[in-house]
C-alpha positions in Angstrom: -11.9 364.3 199.2 -11.3 360.9 197.6 -12.4 360.2 193.9 -14.6 357.7 195.3 -16.8 360.1 197.3 -17.8 362.1 194.3 -20.0 359.4 192.6 -21.6 358.8 196.0 -22.4 362.4 196.5 -23.7 362.7 192.9 -25.9 359.6 193.6 -27.2 361.1 196.9 -27.9 364.5 195.1 -29.9 362.6 192.5 -32.0 360.9 195.0 -32.7 364.3 196.7 -33.6 365.9 193.4 -35.9 363.2 192.6 -37.5 363.3 196.2 -37.9 367.0 196.0 -39.8 366.8 192.5 -42.4 364.4 194.4 -42.4 366.7 197.4 -43.5 369.6 195.2 -46.1 367.3 193.4 -47.2 366.2 196.9 -47.5 369.7 198.1 -49.6 371.0 195.1 -52.2 368.1 195.6 -52.9 369.6 198.9 -53.3 373.3 197.7 -57.1 374.2 197.3 -56.6 376.8 194.4 -54.7 376.8 191.1 -51.2 375.5 191.0 -48.3 376.4 188.7 -49.2 373.1 186.9 -52.7 374.5 186.0 -56.0 374.0 187.4 -56.6 372.7 191.0 -56.0 369.1 191.5 -59.5 368.6 192.9 -60.8 369.6 189.5 -58.3 367.6 187.6 -59.1 364.6 189.7 -63.0 365.0 189.2 -62.4 365.4 185.4 -60.4 362.2 185.5 -63.3 360.3 187.2 -61.8 360.1 190.6 -63.4 361.6 193.7 -61.8 365.0 194.6 -60.5 363.7 197.9 -58.4 361.1 196.1 -55.8 363.9 195.5 -55.0 363.5 199.4 -54.4 359.8 199.1 -52.2 360.4 196.0 -50.3 363.3 197.6 -49.8 361.3 200.9 -48.4 358.4 199.0 -46.0 360.7 197.1 -45.0 362.3 200.4 -44.2 359.0 202.0 -42.4 357.6 199.0 -40.3 360.8 198.7 -39.2 360.5 202.3 -38.2 356.9 201.5 -36.1 357.9 198.6 -33.7 359.8 200.8 -33.2 357.4 203.4 -29.7 356.0 202.7 -30.8 352.3 202.7 -31.1 350.1 199.7 -34.4 348.4 201.0 -36.2 351.8 201.8 -35.2 353.2 198.6 -36.5 350.2 196.7 -39.7 350.3 198.6 -40.2 354.0 197.9 -39.4 353.6 194.2 -41.3 350.4 193.7 -44.5 352.1 195.4 -43.9 355.2 193.0 -43.7 352.8 190.0 -47.2 351.3 190.9 -48.5 354.8 191.6 -47.1 356.3 188.4 -48.5 353.4 186.4 -51.9 354.4 187.7 -51.0 358.0 186.4 -49.9 357.1 183.0 -52.9 354.8 182.6 -55.3 357.8 183.6 -53.7 360.2 181.2 -54.0 357.4 178.5 -57.6 356.7 179.2 -58.6 360.4 179.4 -56.6 361.1 176.2 -54.8 364.1 177.8 -52.6 366.2 175.6 -49.0 365.4 175.6 -48.1 368.5 177.1 -50.1 367.7 180.2 -49.2 364.0 180.6 -45.3 363.9 179.7 -44.2 364.2 183.2 -45.9 360.7 184.5 -44.1 358.4 181.8 -40.8 360.3 182.5 -41.0 360.0 186.1 -42.0 356.3 185.7 -38.9 355.5 183.8 -36.7 357.5 186.4 -38.2 355.6 189.3 -37.9 352.3 187.7 -34.3 352.8 187.2 -34.1 353.7 190.9 -36.0 350.6 191.7 -33.7 348.4 189.8 -30.5 350.1 191.0 -31.6 349.6 194.6 -33.0 346.0 194.2 -31.9 344.2 197.4 -28.9 342.0 197.0 -30.3 339.0 198.6 -33.3 339.1 196.1 -31.0 339.0 193.0 -30.8 335.3 193.1 -34.5 335.3 192.4 -33.6 336.7 188.9 -30.8 334.0 188.2 -31.3 330.3 188.0 -27.8 329.6 186.3 -25.0 327.7 187.9 -23.4 330.8 188.9 -25.9 331.5 191.4 -24.8 331.4 195.1 -28.0 329.4 195.7 -27.1 326.7 193.3 -23.6 326.3 194.9 -25.0 325.9 198.4 -25.8 322.1 198.0 -29.3 322.8 199.1 -32.2 321.7 196.8 -33.8 324.7 194.9 -37.5 324.3 194.7 -38.5 325.1 191.2 -42.2 326.0 190.4 
């Protein structure tokens, strides 16, 4: 094994670990009874002010995003992590609005930071020029006029 394959394998393992965490979270949202996270999610969602069926929507989104994280393509990983950033922003907001205890709400902001880092790492290369407007940008060297808004 070459030394270059180890970082690649560790990165792949990290994506799988994050995806498995969201897979477990998605599966527990489908379970009717108590989970190892506490009361049933149908009760939790009702306590938070959401309809009980909304847990299926959140669970399905988590399941789809977990699948997107393990596909070895930057754009699919970016799409999955960006969708999770939006989903987890809603989760963090829900915990803040409902003033949940820190022990019950710590996982959401931690996971939000993790998937935000994954989204930034997998930001598509051709979109990186959108972040730069300096003279080192390949778009600035192309001779084409760049529309500025």
